[in-house]
C-alpha positions as CSV (number, residue, x, y, z in Angstrom):
1,X,44.7,129.3,105.4
2,X,47.2,132.2,105.1
3,X,50.8,131.0,104.9
4,X,51.8,133.2,107.9
5,X,49.0,131.7,110.1
6,X,49.9,128.2,108.9
7,X,53.5,128.6,109.9
8,X,52.5,130.1,113.3
9,X,50.1,127.2,114.0
10,X,52.7,124.6,112.9
11,X,55.3,126.2,115.2
12,X,52.9,126.1,118.2
13,X,52.1,122.4,117.5
14,X,55.7,121.4,117.4
15,X,56.5,123.3,120.6
16,X,53.7,121.7,122.6
17,X,53.3,118.2,124.1
18,X,50.5,115.9,122.7
19,X,47.9,116.7,125.4
20,X,47.9,120.4,124.4
21,X,47.7,119.7,120.6
22,X,45.3,116.8,120.4
23,X,41.8,117.6,119.3
24,X,40.5,114.2,120.3
25,X,38.4,114.5,123.4
26,X,36.4,111.2,123.0
27,X,36.2,109.1,126.2
28,X,37.2,105.5,125.4
29,X,35.3,104.1,128.5
30,X,31.7,104.8,129.4
31,X,32.4,103.9,133.1
32,X,34.1,106.7,135.0
33,X,37.2,105.9,137.0
34,X,39.5,107.9,139.3
35,X,42.7,109.5,137.8
36,X,45.4,110.8,140.1
37,X,48.5,112.9,139.2
38,X,51.7,113.0,141.2
39,X,54.6,115.4,140.6
40,X,57.2,117.4,142.5
41,X,57.1,120.2,139.9
42,X,55.1,122.6,142.1
43,X,57.3,122.1,145.2
44,X,59.1,125.4,144.5
45,X,56.2,127.5,145.7
46,X,56.9,126.0,149.2
47,X,60.1,128.0,149.5
48,X,58.3,131.3,149.7
49,X,56.3,129.9,152.7
50,X,59.5,128.5,154.3
51,X,61.3,131.9,154.1
52,X,58.5,133.4,156.2
53,X,58.9,130.8,159.0
54,X,61.0,131.1,162.1
55,X,63.4,128.2,162.9
56,X,61.4,125.6,164.8
57,X,64.0,122.8,165.1
58,X,67.8,122.6,165.0
59,X,69.9,119.5,164.4
60,X,73.5,118.8,164.0
61,X,75.1,116.0,162.0
62,X,78.5,115.0,160.6
63,X,77.1,114.4,157.1
64,X,73.9,115.6,155.5
65,X,72.7,113.6,152.4
66,X,70.4,115.7,150.2
67,X,68.1,113.4,148.2
68,X,66.8,109.9,148.8
69,X,67.0,108.4,145.4
70,X,69.2,105.4,144.7
71,X,72.4,107.4,145.0
72,X,71.4,109.1,148.2
73,X,70.4,105.9,150.0
74,X,73.5,104.1,148.7
75,X,75.5,106.9,150.3
76,X,73.5,106.4,153.5
77,X,74.2,102.6,153.4
78,X,77.9,103.3,153.1
79,X,77.8,105.7,156.1
80,X,75.4,103.5,158.1
81,X,77.5,103.2,161.2
82,X,78.4,106.9,161.2
83,X,76.5,110.1,162.1
84,X,74.4,111.2,159.1
85,X,71.0,112.6,158.2
86,X,69.2,112.1,154.9
87,X,66.5,114.5,153.7
88,X,64.2,113.6,150.8
89,X,61.5,115.9,149.2
90,X,59.2,113.1,148.1
91,X,57.0,111.1,150.4
92,X,59.0,108.0,149.5
93,X,62.6,107.1,148.7
94,X,63.9,105.7,145.4
95,X,63.8,108.8,143.2
96,X,63.1,107.9,139.6
97,X,63.0,104.3,140.7
98,X,60.2,104.8,143.2
99,X,56.8,103.0,143.3
100,X,53.4,103.4,144.8
101,X,50.5,101.1,145.6
102,X,46.9,100.5,144.8
103,X,44.9,97.9,146.7
104,X,48.0,95.8,147.1
105,X,49.1,96.2,143.5
106,X,52.6,97.7,143.2
107,X,52.8,100.6,140.7
108,X,56.3,101.2,139.3
109,X,56.7,105.0,138.7
110,X,60.0,104.9,136.8
111,X,62.9,102.5,136.1
112,X,61.5,99.0,136.2
113,X,64.2,96.4,135.5
114,X,67.8,95.4,135.5
115,X,70.0,92.7,133.9
116,X,72.4,90.2,135.4
117,X,75.9,91.6,136.0
118,X,79.1,90.2,134.4
119,X,81.9,89.4,136.8
120,X,84.1,92.3,135.5
121,X,81.7,95.0,136.8
122,X,82.7,97.2,139.6
123,X,83.2,95.4,142.9
124,X,81.7,98.1,145.1
125,X,78.2,97.7,143.9
126,X,78.5,93.9,143.5
127,X,79.7,93.6,147.1
128,X,76.8,95.7,148.4
129,X,74.3,93.7,146.4
130,X,75.8,90.4,147.6
131,X,75.6,91.6,151.2
132,X,72.0,92.7,150.7
133,X,71.1,89.2,149.4
134,X,70.2,90.5,145.9
135,X,72.8,88.6,143.9
136,X,75.0,85.5,144.0
137,X,78.1,84.6,142.0
138,X,77.9,82.0,139.2
139,X,81.4,80.8,138.6
140,X,80.6,78.7,135.6
141,X,79.9,81.8,133.5
142,X,81.6,84.5,135.6
143,X,78.5,86.5,136.3
144,X,76.2,87.5,139.2
145,X,72.7,86.1,139.2
146,X,69.6,87.4,141.0
147,X,68.6,85.4,144.0
148,X,64.9,86.1,144.0
149,X,64.3,83.9,140.9
150,X,60.5,84.5,140.9
151,X,61.2,88.0,139.5
152,X,63.1,86.8,136.4
153,X,61.1,87.4,133.2
154,X,61.1,84.3,130.9
155,X,62.9,84.9,127.6
156,X,59.8,83.8,125.7
157,X,57.7,86.5,127.4
158,X,60.0,89.4,127.5
159,X,58.8,91.6,124.7
160,X,56.7,92.1,121.7
161,X,56.9,95.1,119.3
162,X,54.2,96.9,117.5
163,X,54.9,98.7,114.2
164,X,52.6,99.7,111.3
165,X,49.7,97.7,112.7
166,X,51.7,94.4,113.1
167,X,53.3,92.7,116.1
168,X,56.8,91.1,116.1
169,X,59.3,89.9,118.6
170,X,62.4,92.2,118.4
171,X,62.7,96.0,118.0
172,X,65.4,95.5,115.3
173,X,64.7,92.5,113.1
174,X,67.6,90.3,111.9
175,X,68.7,91.8,108.6
176,X,71.9,92.4,106.8
177,X,72.1,95.9,108.4
178,X,71.6,94.6,111.9
179,X,74.2,91.8,111.3
180,X,76.7,94.4,110.2
181,X,76.0,96.6,113.2
182,X,76.7,93.7,115.6
183,X,79.9,92.9,113.8
184,X,81.1,96.5,114.1
185,X,80.3,96.5,117.8
186,X,81.8,93.0,118.6
187,X,85.3,94.4,119.5
188,X,83.7,96.4,122.3
189,X,82.2,93.3,124.0
190,X,83.6,92.9,127.5
191,X,85.1,96.4,127.5
192,X,82.0,98.5,128.1
193,X,82.0,98.3,131.9
194,X,79.7,99.6,134.7
195,X,80.4,101.9,136.4
196,X,81.6,103.9,133.4
197,X,84.4,105.4,135.6
198,X,86.2,102.1,134.9
199,X,86.0,102.4,131.1
200,X,89.4,101.7,129.5
201,X,91.2,104.9,128.6
202,X,91.8,103.8,125.0
203,X,88.1,103.8,124.2
204,X,87.0,106.9,126.1
205,X,87.4,109.0,122.9
206,X,84.0,107.5,121.9
207,X,82.4,109.9,124.3
208,X,83.5,112.8,122.1
209,X,81.2,112.1,119.1
210,X,77.6,111.2,118.7
211,X,76.5,107.7,118.1
212,X,75.1,108.8,114.7
213,X,78.5,110.0,113.7
214,X,80.0,106.7,114.7
215,X,77.5,104.7,112.7
216,X,78.1,106.9,109.7
217,X,81.9,106.4,110.0
218,X,81.4,102.7,110.1
219,X,79.1,102.8,107.0
220,X,76.2,101.4,108.9
221,X,72.9,101.5,106.9
222,X,71.6,105.0,106.9
223,X,68.1,104.0,105.9
224,X,65.7,106.1,108.0
225,X,63.7,103.0,108.9
226,X,66.7,101.2,110.4
227,X,68.0,104.3,112.1
228,X,64.6,105.1,113.6
229,X,64.7,101.7,115.3
230,X,68.1,102.5,116.8
231,X,66.8,105.9,117.9
232,X,63.9,104.1,119.7
233,X,66.3,102.1,121.8
234,X,68.4,105.2,122.6
235,X,65.3,107.1,123.7
236,X,64.1,104.1,125.8
237,X,67.4,103.9,127.8
238,X,68.9,107.4,127.5
239,X,66.1,109.9,126.7
240,X,67.8,111.0,123.4
241,X,68.3,109.8,119.8
242,X,71.5,108.6,118.2
243,X,72.1,112.2,117.0
244,X,72.0,113.3,120.7
245,X,73.8,110.6,122.7
246,X,77.5,109.9,122.6
247,X,78.9,107.0,120.6
248,X,80.1,105.5,123.9
249,X,76.6,105.5,125.3
250,X,75.2,103.9,122.1
251,X,77.8,101.2,122.0
252,X,77.5,100.6,125.7
253,X,73.8,99.9,125.2
254,X,74.5,96.9,122.9
255,X,77.7,95.5,124.4
256,X,77.7,96.2,128.2
257,X,76.7,92.5,128.7
258,X,77.5,89.3,126.8
259,X,74.2,89.4,124.9
260,X,75.7,87.6,121.8
261,X,77.3,84.8,123.8
262,X,74.9,83.7,126.5
263,X,71.5,84.2,128.0
264,X,71.4,87.3,130.2
265,X,68.8,87.3,133.0
266,X,66.2,90.1,133.1
267,X,64.9,91.0,136.6
268,X,61.7,92.9,137.0
269,X,59.6,93.0,140.2
270,X,56.2,94.6,140.1
271,X,57.5,97.6,142.0
272,X,60.3,98.0,139.5
273,X,63.6,99.2,140.7
274,X,62.0,100.2,144.0
275,X,62.9,96.6,144.8
276,X,66.6,97.5,145.0
277,X,65.8,100.7,147.0
278,X,63.8,98.6,149.5
279,X,66.6,96.2,150.0
280,X,69.0,99.1,150.8
281,X,66.4,101.0,152.9
282,X,65.8,98.0,155.1
283,X,69.4,98.3,156.4
284,X,69.2,102.0,157.3
285,X,68.2,103.6,160.6
286,X,64.8,105.1,160.2
287,X,65.5,108.0,162.5
288,X,68.3,109.2,160.2
289,X,65.9,109.5,157.2
290,X,63.4,112.4,156.9
291,X,61.0,112.2,154.0
292,X,58.9,115.2,152.8
293,X,61.7,117.6,153.8
294,X,62.6,120.3,151.2
295,X,66.2,121.5,151.4
296,X,66.0,125.1,150.1
297,X,69.2,126.8,151.2
298,X,72.8,125.8,151.9
299,X,75.5,128.2,152.9
300,X,79.1,127.8,154.1
301,X,79.6,128.3,157.8
302,X,83.2,127.9,159.1
303,X,84.6,124.5,158.1
304,X,81.1,123.2,157.5
305,X,77.6,124.2,156.3
306,X,74.4,125.7,157.5
307,X,71.4,124.1,155.9
308,X,67.7,125.2,155.9
309,X,64.9,122.8,155.2
310,X,61.1,122.8,155.3
311,X,59.2,120.0,157.0
312,X,56.3,119.9,154.6
313,X,53.9,118.0,156.8
314,X,54.5,120.0,160.0
315,X,55.1,123.3,158.1
316,X,58.2,123.9,160.2
317,X,61.6,125.3,159.4
318,X,64.5,123.0,160.2
319,X,68.1,124.3,160.6
320,X,70.9,121.8,160.3
321,X,74.6,122.3,161.0
322,X,76.7,119.7,159.2
323,X,80.4,119.1,158.7
324,X,80.0,117.6,155.2
325,X,77.3,117.2,152.4
326,X,76.6,114.5,149.9
327,X,74.4,116.3,147.3
328,X,72.4,113.5,145.7
329,X,69.5,115.8,144.6
330,X,69.0,116.9,141.0
331,X,71.7,119.3,139.9
332,X,69.6,121.7,138.0
333,X,68.4,123.2,141.3
334,X,71.9,123.5,142.8
335,X,72.5,127.2,141.8
336,X,69.3,128.2,143.7
337,X,69.8,126.0,146.8
338,X,73.6,126.5,147.2
339,X,74.5,129.7,145.4
340,X,78.0,129.7,147.0
341,X,78.8,126.4,145.3
342,X,80.0,126.9,141.7
343,X,77.9,124.2,140.0
344,X,79.8,122.2,137.3
345,X,76.5,120.7,136.0
346,X,75.0,123.7,134.2
347,X,75.3,122.1,130.8
348,X,73.3,119.0,131.7
349,X,70.3,118.3,129.5
350,X,67.5,116.3,131.1
351,X,64.8,114.3,129.5
352,X,61.3,114.6,131.0
353,X,59.3,111.4,131.5
354,X,55.7,110.6,132.2
355,X,54.4,107.3,133.6
356,X,50.8,106.2,133.3
357,X,49.6,103.3,135.5
358,X,46.3,101.8,134.4
359,X,44.6,99.3,136.7
360,X,42.3,96.7,135.2
361,X,40.7,93.4,136.1
362,X,40.5,92.1,132.5
363,X,42.9,89.9,130.7
364,X,42.8,90.6,127.0
365,X,43.8,87.8,124.6
366,X,46.9,89.6,123.3
367,X,48.4,90.2,126.7
368,X,51.1,87.9,128.0
369,X,54.3,89.9,127.2
370,X,56.2,91.8,129.9
371,X,57.4,94.7,127.7
372,X,55.2,95.9,124.8
373,X,57.1,98.3,122.6
374,X,55.3,100.8,120.5
375,X,57.5,101.9,117.6
376,X,55.3,104.4,115.7
377,X,54.4,107.0,118.3
378,X,54.9,110.7,117.6
379,X,53.9,111.7,121.1
380,X,56.8,110.1,123.0
381,X,54.8,107.0,123.9
382,X,57.3,104.1,124.1
383,X,55.0,101.2,125.1
384,X,53.7,99.6,128.2
385,X,54.6,97.0,130.8
386,X,52.1,94.3,131.7
387,X,52.4,93.4,135.4
388,X,50.5,90.1,134.8
389,X,53.8,88.6,133.5
390,X,55.6,89.6,136.7
391,X,55.4,87.6,139.9
392,X,52.5,88.8,142.0
393,X,52.5,86.3,144.9
394,X,49.0,85.6,146.1
395,X,47.6,88.8,144.5
396,X,44.9,87.9,142.0
397,X,42.2,89.6,139.9
398,X,43.8,93.0,139.1
399,X,46.9,94.0,137.4
400,X,48.7,97.1,136.1
401,X,49.5,98.3,132.6
402,X,52.2,100.9,132.9
403,X,52.7,103.2,129.9
404,X,55.9,105.2,129.4
405,X,56.4,108.5,127.7
406,X,59.8,110.0,126.9
407,X,59.1,113.7,126.3
408,X,61.2,116.5,124.8
409,X,63.2,118.8,127.1
410,X,61.4,121.8,125.7
411,X,58.1,120.4,126.9
412,X,59.2,120.5,130.6
413,X,57.5,123.7,131.5
414,X,54.2,122.4,130.2
415,X,54.2,119.5,132.5
416,X,52.5,121.8,135.0
417,X,49.4,121.5,132.8
418,X,49.1,117.7,133.2
419,X,46.6,117.9,136.0
420,X,44.2,119.9,133.8
421,X,44.5,117.4,130.9
422,X,44.7,114.1,132.8
423,X,41.7,112.6,131.1
424,X,43.2,113.3,127.6
425,X,46.5,111.8,128.7
426,X,44.9,108.6,130.0
427,X,42.7,108.3,126.9
428,X,45.7,108.7,124.6
429,X,47.5,105.9,126.5
430,X,44.5,103.7,126.3
431,X,44.3,104.3,122.6
432,X,47.9,103.1,122.1
433,X,47.3,100.0,124.3
434,X,44.0,99.2,122.6
435,X,45.7,99.4,119.2
436,X,48.2,96.7,120.3
437,X,45.8,94.3,122.1
438,X,43.0,94.8,119.6
439,X,40.2,95.2,122.2
440,X,39.0,97.9,124.7
441,X,40.5,98.3,128.1
442,X,38.2,98.8,131.1
443,X,40.2,100.6,133.8
444,X,39.5,100.6,137.6
445,X,41.8,103.5,138.2
446,X,44.7,105.4,136.6
447,X,47.8,107.2,138.0
448,X,50.0,109.6,136.2
449,X,53.5,110.3,137.5
450,X,55.4,113.2,136.1
451,X,59.2,113.6,136.2
452,X,60.5,116.9,134.8
453,X,64.2,115.9,135.1
454,X,63.9,112.1,134.9
455,X,67.3,111.4,133.4
456,X,70.3,113.2,132.1
457,X,70.9,112.7,128.4
458,X,74.5,111.4,127.9
459,X,75.5,113.8,125.1
460,X,79.0,113.9,123.8
461,X,81.6,115.0,126.4
462,X,79.2,114.2,129.2
463,X,81.1,111.2,130.6
464,X,84.6,111.3,132.1
465,X,84.5,115.0,133.1
466,X,86.7,116.0,136.0
467,X,84.9,118.2,138.5
468,X,86.7,120.6,140.9
469,X,87.0,119.3,144.4
470,X,84.9,121.3,146.9
471,X,86.4,119.9,150.1
472,X,83.6,118.3,152.1
473,X,80.9,118.9,149.6
474,X,80.5,115.8,147.3
475,X,78.1,115.1,144.5
476,X,76.4,111.8,143.6
477,X,73.7,110.7,141.2
478,X,73.6,109.8,137.5
479,X,73.6,113.4,136.6
480,X,77.2,113.8,137.6
481,X,78.6,112.5,134.3
482,X,77.1,109.0,134.5
483,X,74.9,106.9,132.3
484,X,71.3,107.0,133.6
485,X,71.4,103.4,134.9
486,X,70.8,101.7,138.3
487,X,74.4,100.4,138.7
488,X,75.8,103.9,138.0
489,X,73.4,105.5,140.6
490,X,74.4,103.1,143.3
491,X,78.1,103.4,142.6
492,X,78.0,107.2,142.6
493,X,76.4,107.2,146.1
494,X,79.0,104.7,147.4
495,X,82.0,106.6,146.0
496,X,80.7,110.0,147.2
497,X,80.3,108.7,150.8
498,X,83.7,106.9,150.7
499,X,85.6,110.0,149.5
500,X,84.4,112.2,152.4
């Protein structure tokens, strides 16, 4: 091959996601099964239709909440006794923590677990969760424990890792390098708090450098094998490697709970973090929440705002007058929706994610671990969750294997091609799972969920930013200078509503 053609072909390969570069079209299962794809990526074309419609309905409210993810519904819960209206584009609430259902089996479509909370975490979220019956205080170890004990994952069944054809228990084995890493991080235990707005001032400088720089400054083993394992953990939680995320984010990952001193409960319901969204949603007034409503224009009007939205189901244009706004939607769309608002989030970098739910009735021999980490993937595949380890109640006979892909930001535009290549994506996922369990998987059905802006990558100088006040227009969500974690999302919604 000519050198010029080789370089061109290599560049194309590196700039494309795996489903556009793989040549393998073999079908791993002779029995056909349905594959469904869900995504909000194509919702933008609805705006052109909305602009051609006349106003069909008008409403007035004191506060409009844009977005029904965890931050949005937390804001609604805080304003529950006041006049508000929440509009959500999706057909369900929860955002990147939402879930769907197949024949009674819950399918997590995003974030799928949380860990017990130390007593020194922020009181606003802890108080809400206590009121909702999610947690209870344990004085003997100054922590908050989950009340629905059936959803705790036993320590012995939490994870197994697959690397170079072999299985082991932990992502980072116990070595001299890992011991030194823990010793370097020990002084930060008990100081890495959630929400991060409560982080002590004297360690906020760690947000100004990458985690990779911090590790180098501390003479932590630079062996590529060891650093790749750290990168895997950073990608899994933050969507970026140690060369991308801040030192504070990296240190927070290892020290935000007393992992080295005591057992920390891991909570994972089959529906993932939709569990928390359900608990909040149950306390809200249903007539104040409108799903499948696309907010496409916000403009200032007097002391308040005039908002236009599209009722997707009825194909009707809704006009809303509101005194205040809590904007809990994704911030990358803000310049198009509210051009009069000077967006302070233009430098945000988002990681796209893809979730593949595979339903099967079989129970292979090597199953039995909740999280199955795949450490050798070049396609972004991080591993899969086995729902048979989660509490299923009376449901028997079918369970869900949920594969997760963390993709590169430059691949976002190509997510529009997922529908055309869904067979290849599912086959790729089955190939990874089969290599771990050492036997074929026979699916009943598969579901692919695509999130183009799944989480903001906490790059240096992302946390602790001060944003200009815009009167009665408040922002919430983890993409407002927060770590992409459940506790941060809930706290941001509470604080945005309280500050109105």
